[in-house]
C-alpha positions as a Markdown table, in Angstrom:
| # | Residue | x | y | z |
|---|---|---|---|---|
| 1 | Met | -28.8 | -42.0 | -29.4 |
| 2 | Gly | -25.1 | -43.0 | -30.3 |
| 3 | Gly | -24.6 | -39.5 | -31.8 |
| 4 | Thr | -25.8 | -37.8 | -28.8 |
| 5 | Gly | -23.6 | -40.0 | -26.6 |
| 6 | Arg | -20.6 | -39.2 | -28.7 |
| 7 | Thr | -21.2 | -35.6 | -28.5 |
| 8 | Glu | -21.8 | -35.5 | -24.8 |
| 9 | Gly | -18.6 | -37.6 | -24.2 |
| 10 | Gly | -16.6 | -35.2 | -26.4 |
| 11 | Arg | -18.1 | -32.0 | -24.4 |
| 12 | Gly | -17.1 | -33.9 | -21.1 |
| 13 | Arg | -13.6 | -34.5 | -22.2 |
| 14 | Leu | -13.4 | -30.6 | -23.3 |
| 15 | Gly | -14.8 | -29.5 | -20.0 |
| 16 | Arg | -12.6 | -31.7 | -18.0 |
| 17 | Val | -9.5 | -30.2 | -20.0 |
| 18 | Leu | -10.7 | -26.7 | -19.5 |
| 19 | Ser | -11.5 | -27.2 | -15.7 |
| 20 | Gly | -7.9 | -28.6 | -15.4 |
| 21 | Leu | -6.6 | -25.6 | -17.2 |
| 22 | Ala | -8.5 | -23.3 | -15.0 |
| 23 | Val | -7.4 | -25.0 | -11.8 |
| 24 | Ala | -3.4 | -24.8 | -13.1 |
| 25 | Val | -3.8 | -21.1 | -14.0 |
| 26 | Gly | -5.5 | -20.3 | -10.7 |
| 27 | Cys | -2.6 | -22.0 | -8.8 |
| 28 | Val | 0.0 | -20.0 | -10.8 |
| 29 | Leu | -1.9 | -16.7 | -10.1 |
| 30 | Phe | -2.7 | -17.5 | -6.5 |
| 31 | Leu | 0.8 | -18.6 | -5.5 |
| 32 | Gly | 2.4 | -16.2 | -7.8 |
| 33 | Gly | 0.5 | -13.2 | -6.1 |
| 34 | Phe | 1.6 | -14.4 | -2.7 |
| 35 | Val | 5.3 | -14.8 | -3.8 |
| 36 | Trp | 5.3 | -11.6 | -5.5 |
| 37 | Gly | 3.9 | -9.9 | -2.3 |
| 38 | Ala | 6.3 | -11.5 | -0.1 |
| 39 | Leu | 9.3 | -10.1 | -2.1 |
| 40 | Val | 7.9 | -6.6 | -2.6 |
| 41 | Tyr | 5.9 | -5.9 | 0.5 |
| 42 | Glu | 7.1 | -6.1 | 4.4 |
| 43 | Pro | 4.4 | -6.0 | 7.3 |
| 44 | Tyr | 4.9 | -3.4 | 9.9 |
| 45 | Thr | 3.1 | -2.8 | 13.0 |
| 46 | Val | 2.6 | 0.9 | 13.7 |
| 47 | Pro | 3.8 | 1.5 | 17.5 |
| 48 | Thr | 2.4 | 4.9 | 18.2 |
| 49 | Asp | -0.4 | 7.2 | 17.5 |
| 50 | Ser | 2.1 | 9.9 | 16.0 |
| 51 | Met | 0.6 | 9.2 | 12.3 |
| 52 | Thr | -3.2 | 9.3 | 13.2 |
| 53 | Pro | -5.5 | 9.8 | 11.4 |
| 54 | Thr | -3.8 | 8.2 | 8.5 |
| 55 | Val | -2.6 | 5.1 | 10.4 |
| 56 | His | -3.1 | 4.4 | 14.1 |
| 57 | Ala | -1.2 | 2.6 | 17.1 |
| 58 | Gly | -1.4 | -1.2 | 16.4 |
| 59 | Asp | -2.4 | -0.9 | 12.8 |
| 60 | Arg | -0.8 | -3.7 | 10.7 |
| 61 | Val | 0.5 | -1.8 | 7.5 |
| 62 | Leu | 2.0 | -3.3 | 4.2 |
| 63 | Ala | 5.1 | -1.3 | 3.1 |
| 64 | Glu | 6.6 | -1.6 | -0.2 |
| 65 | Arg | 10.4 | -2.2 | -0.2 |
| 66 | Ile | 11.9 | 0.8 | -2.1 |
| 67 | Ser | 15.2 | 2.7 | -2.4 |
| 68 | Gly | 15.6 | 6.0 | -0.6 |
| 69 | Asp | 16.1 | 7.4 | -4.3 |
| 70 | Asp | 12.6 | 6.6 | -5.1 |
| 71 | Val | 10.9 | 8.7 | -2.1 |
| 72 | Arg | 8.8 | 11.6 | -3.0 |
| 73 | Arg | 7.2 | 14.3 | -0.8 |
| 74 | Gly | 4.1 | 13.0 | 0.9 |
| 75 | Asp | 5.2 | 9.5 | 1.0 |
| 76 | Val | 4.6 | 7.6 | 4.5 |
| 77 | Val | 7.9 | 5.9 | 5.0 |
| 78 | Ile | 9.5 | 3.5 | 7.4 |
| 79 | Phe | 13.1 | 4.2 | 8.3 |
| 80 | Arg | 15.7 | 3.6 | 10.7 |
| 81 | Asp | 18.2 | 6.5 | 11.9 |
| 82 | Lys | 20.5 | 5.9 | 15.0 |
| 83 | Thr | 20.1 | 9.4 | 16.1 |
| 84 | Trp | 16.3 | 9.2 | 16.3 |
| 85 | Ser | 15.8 | 5.6 | 17.5 |
| 86 | Asp | 17.3 | 1.9 | 17.4 |
| 87 | Met | 13.9 | 1.1 | 16.1 |
| 88 | Pro | 12.2 | 1.5 | 12.8 |
| 89 | Met | 10.0 | 4.4 | 12.7 |
| 90 | Val | 7.1 | 5.7 | 10.5 |
| 91 | Lys | 6.6 | 9.3 | 9.4 |
| 92 | Arg | 5.6 | 11.3 | 6.5 |
| 93 | Val | 8.1 | 13.0 | 3.9 |
| 94 | Val | 7.3 | 16.7 | 4.0 |
| 95 | Gly | 10.4 | 18.0 | 2.4 |
| 96 | Val | 13.4 | 16.8 | 0.4 |
| 97 | Gly | 16.8 | 18.1 | -0.1 |
| 98 | Gly | 16.9 | 21.8 | -1.1 |
| 99 | Asp | 13.3 | 22.5 | 0.1 |
| 100 | Thr | 12.5 | 25.3 | 2.6 |
| 101 | Ile | 10.2 | 24.5 | 5.2 |
| 102 | Val | 8.5 | 27.3 | 7.5 |
| 103 | Cys | 6.0 | 27.3 | 10.0 |
| 104 | Cys | 3.5 | 28.9 | 10.4 |
| 105 | Asp | 1.8 | 31.3 | 8.2 |
| 106 | Lys | -1.1 | 33.4 | 9.5 |
| 107 | Asn | -3.5 | 30.5 | 9.0 |
| 108 | Gly | -1.3 | 28.1 | 10.9 |
| 109 | Arg | -0.1 | 26.2 | 7.8 |
| 110 | Leu | 3.3 | 25.2 | 6.8 |
| 111 | Thr | 4.8 | 26.8 | 3.7 |
| 112 | Leu | 7.0 | 24.6 | 1.4 |
| 113 | Asn | 9.3 | 26.8 | -0.8 |
| 114 | Gly | 6.9 | 29.7 | -0.3 |
| 115 | Lys | 3.8 | 27.7 | -1.2 |
| 116 | Thr | 1.2 | 27.1 | 1.6 |
| 117 | Leu | 0.4 | 23.4 | 2.1 |
| 118 | Thr | -3.2 | 22.3 | 3.1 |
| 119 | Glu | -2.1 | 19.0 | 4.3 |
| 120 | Ser | -5.4 | 17.2 | 4.0 |
| 121 | Tyr | -4.2 | 14.2 | 5.8 |
| 122 | Leu | -3.8 | 16.1 | 9.2 |
| 123 | Pro | -6.5 | 15.9 | 11.9 |
| 124 | Ser | -9.4 | 18.0 | 11.1 |
| 125 | Asp | -9.6 | 19.8 | 14.4 |
| 126 | Gly | -8.5 | 23.2 | 13.3 |
| 127 | Ser | -5.1 | 23.1 | 15.1 |
| 128 | Pro | -1.9 | 24.5 | 13.7 |
| 129 | Ala | 0.4 | 22.4 | 11.5 |
| 130 | Ser | 2.9 | 22.7 | 14.4 |
| 131 | Ser | 3.0 | 24.0 | 17.9 |
| 132 | Asn | 6.4 | 25.2 | 17.5 |
| 133 | Ser | 7.8 | 27.8 | 15.0 |
| 134 | Phe | 10.7 | 26.9 | 12.8 |
| 135 | Ser | 12.3 | 27.5 | 9.5 |
| 136 | Val | 14.6 | 25.0 | 7.8 |
| 137 | Thr | 16.4 | 24.3 | 4.7 |
| 138 | Val | 16.5 | 20.7 | 4.0 |
| 139 | Pro | 20.2 | 19.5 | 3.1 |
| 140 | Glu | 20.7 | 17.8 | -0.2 |
| 141 | Gly | 20.1 | 14.0 | 0.0 |
| 142 | Gln | 18.1 | 14.3 | 3.2 |
| 143 | Leu | 14.5 | 14.0 | 4.0 |
| 144 | Phe | 12.4 | 16.2 | 6.5 |
| 145 | Leu | 9.9 | 14.0 | 8.3 |
| 146 | Leu | 6.9 | 14.7 | 10.3 |
| 147 | Gly | 4.1 | 12.8 | 12.1 |
| 148 | Asp | 0.4 | 13.5 | 11.0 |
| 149 | Glu | -0.5 | 13.8 | 14.5 |
| 150 | Arg | 1.8 | 16.9 | 15.2 |
| 151 | Ser | 1.0 | 17.6 | 19.0 |
| 152 | Gly | 2.4 | 14.1 | 19.9 |
| 153 | Ser | 4.8 | 13.3 | 17.2 |
| 154 | Leu | 8.5 | 13.2 | 18.0 |
| 155 | Asp | 9.9 | 13.9 | 14.5 |
| 156 | Ser | 12.4 | 16.3 | 12.6 |
| 157 | Arg | 11.3 | 19.4 | 14.6 |
| 158 | Val | 12.8 | 17.6 | 17.8 |
| 159 | His | 16.1 | 17.4 | 16.0 |
| 160 | Leu | 16.3 | 20.8 | 14.4 |
| 161 | Gln | 19.5 | 21.8 | 16.3 |
| 162 | Glu | 21.5 | 18.8 | 15.2 |
| 163 | Ala | 23.9 | 18.9 | 12.3 |
| 164 | Gly | 21.3 | 17.5 | 9.7 |
| 165 | Lys | 18.7 | 20.2 | 10.7 |
| 166 | Gly | 16.4 | 17.5 | 11.8 |
| 167 | Ala | 16.6 | 15.7 | 8.4 |
| 168 | Val | 17.5 | 11.9 | 7.8 |
| 169 | Pro | 19.3 | 10.6 | 4.8 |
| 170 | Arg | 17.5 | 9.0 | 2.1 |
| 171 | Ser | 19.4 | 5.9 | 2.8 |
| 172 | Ala | 17.7 | 5.5 | 6.1 |
| 173 | Val | 14.4 | 4.6 | 4.3 |
| 174 | Thr | 13.7 | 1.0 | 3.9 |
| 175 | Ala | 10.1 | 0.9 | 2.7 |
| 176 | Arg | 6.9 | 3.0 | 1.8 |
| 177 | Val | 3.5 | 2.4 | 3.3 |
| 178 | Asp | 1.0 | 1.5 | 0.6 |
| 179 | Ala | -2.0 | 0.1 | 2.8 |
| 180 | Val | -3.4 | -0.6 | 6.1 |
| 181 | Ala | -3.9 | -4.4 | 6.3 |
| 182 | Trp | -5.4 | -4.7 | 9.6 |
| 183 | Pro | -7.9 | -3.4 | 10.3 |
| 184 | Ala | -8.7 | -3.4 | 6.6 |
| 185 | Asp | -8.7 | 0.4 | 6.1 |
| 186 | Gly | -7.4 | 0.2 | 2.3 |
| 187 | Met | -4.8 | 2.0 | 0.4 |
| 188 | Val | -2.8 | 5.0 | 2.0 |
| 189 | Glu | -3.3 | 7.5 | -0.7 |
| 190 | Arg | -0.6 | 9.9 | -2.1 |
| 191 | Pro | -1.5 | 13.6 | -1.0 |
| 192 | Ala | -2.4 | 16.0 | -3.8 |
| 193 | Asp | -0.7 | 18.8 | -1.8 |
| 194 | Phe | 2.9 | 18.0 | -3.4 |
| 195 | Ala | 1.6 | 16.8 | -6.8 |
| 196 | Gly | 2.5 | 20.1 | -8.6 |
| 197 | Leu | 6.0 | 20.3 | -7.2 |
| 198 | Pro | 9.1 | 19.1 | -8.8 |
| 199 | Gly | 9.2 | 15.3 | -8.9 |
| 200 | Gly | 5.4 | 15.2 | -8.2 |
| 201 | Val | 4.2 | 12.3 | -6.0 |
| 202 | Ser | 5.2 | 8.6 | -5.9 |
| 203 | Ser | 3.0 | 6.1 | -8.1 |
| 204 | Pro | 0.9 | 3.5 | -6.3 |
| 205 | Gly | 2.7 | 0.2 | -5.5 |
| 206 | Pro | 1.7 | -2.9 | -7.1 |
| 207 | Leu | -0.6 | -4.2 | -4.3 |
| 208 | Lys | -3.9 | -4.0 | -6.1 |
| 209 | Leu | -2.5 | -6.0 | -8.9 |
| 210 | Met | -1.3 | -8.5 | -6.5 |
| 211 | Leu | -4.6 | -8.9 | -4.8 |
| 212 | Thr | -6.4 | -9.1 | -8.2 |
| 213 | Ala | -3.9 | -12.1 | -9.2 |
| 214 | Val | -4.8 | -13.8 | -5.9 |
| 215 | Val | -8.5 | -13.3 | -5.9 |
| 216 | Gly | -8.6 | -14.3 | -9.6 |
| 217 | Gly | -6.6 | -17.3 | -8.9 |
| 218 | Ile | -9.1 | -18.3 | -6.0 |
| 219 | Val | -12.0 | -17.9 | -8.5 |
| 220 | Leu | -10.3 | -20.0 | -11.1 |
| 221 | Ile | -9.4 | -22.8 | -8.8 |
| 222 | Leu | -12.9 | -23.0 | -7.1 |
| 223 | Gly | -14.6 | -22.7 | -10.6 |
| 224 | Gly | -12.3 | -25.5 | -12.2 |
| 225 | Ala | -12.8 | -27.9 | -9.1 |
| 226 | Ala | -16.5 | -27.3 | -9.0 |
| 227 | Tyr | -16.8 | -28.4 | -12.8 |
| 228 | Gly | -16.7 | -32.2 | -12.1 |
| 229 | Pro | -19.5 | -32.4 | -9.4 |
| 230 | Val | -21.7 | -30.0 | -11.4 |
| 231 | Ala | -21.1 | -31.8 | -14.7 |
| 232 | Arg | -22.0 | -35.3 | -13.0 |
| 233 | Leu | -25.1 | -33.7 | -11.5 |
| 234 | Leu | -26.4 | -32.4 | -14.8 |
| 235 | Ser | -25.5 | -35.5 | -16.7 |
| 236 | Gly | -27.4 | -37.5 | -14.1 |
| 237 | Gly | -30.4 | -35.3 | -14.6 |
| 238 | Arg | -30.3 | -35.6 | -18.4 |
| 239 | Arg | -30.0 | -39.4 | -18.0 |
| 240 | Lys | -33.1 | -39.7 | -15.9 |
| 241 | Glu | -35.0 | -37.5 | -18.3 |
| 242 | Ala | -33.8 | -39.9 | -21.2 |
| 243 | Val | -35.0 | -43.0 | -19.3 |
| 244 | Gly | -38.3 | -41.4 | -18.3 |
| 245 | Val | -38.9 | -40.6 | -22.1 |
């Protein structure tokens, strides 16, 4: 009986140590994930439907803070340019410096450096990629930006006659949209249309890793906190069995 008691006592102490460690690690993961997210991401509420169906008016998105030098074709970016608006805007990068963009080919699609873009992110209603024809070569260090809802988007096409040919400088970009947080529609995927072009597409941001850290932290905290009550319940059951025997 004495040996059994000492064994159970040792297991109990080990269990308490491990449960405390689980709670401590869980707190680090949980708080670290939130702090990391606050430093890397900024929330943004989409004001118009110019980016449907990718994001809709009123959607709350999470945008990774980046330098304009990190922008790639296909990225959905948040930018601020005084010739467009005094407010931050969200559009998709269709061309970068040196690209020639033409609309439209015989199938109503954009061509980028002579290659037809399927633009799978556009509404699937058979509409052409743009209601107005244009041909533009993007100045170096600039970005050509279009909305996904082309019939209602006020984008680079509206500013074609200006000195920058409708483009905005890379330095105007403050963040890249990674996910729709509310409603929880998930990640904003990088389009495959641009993957084979020089520079490729941007890599996904660290959002999934951050969420894994937060969720893992919650699991460890709850698991560690539950150890004590569960252990006491099981210990009480064993004592009752021992007395009964």
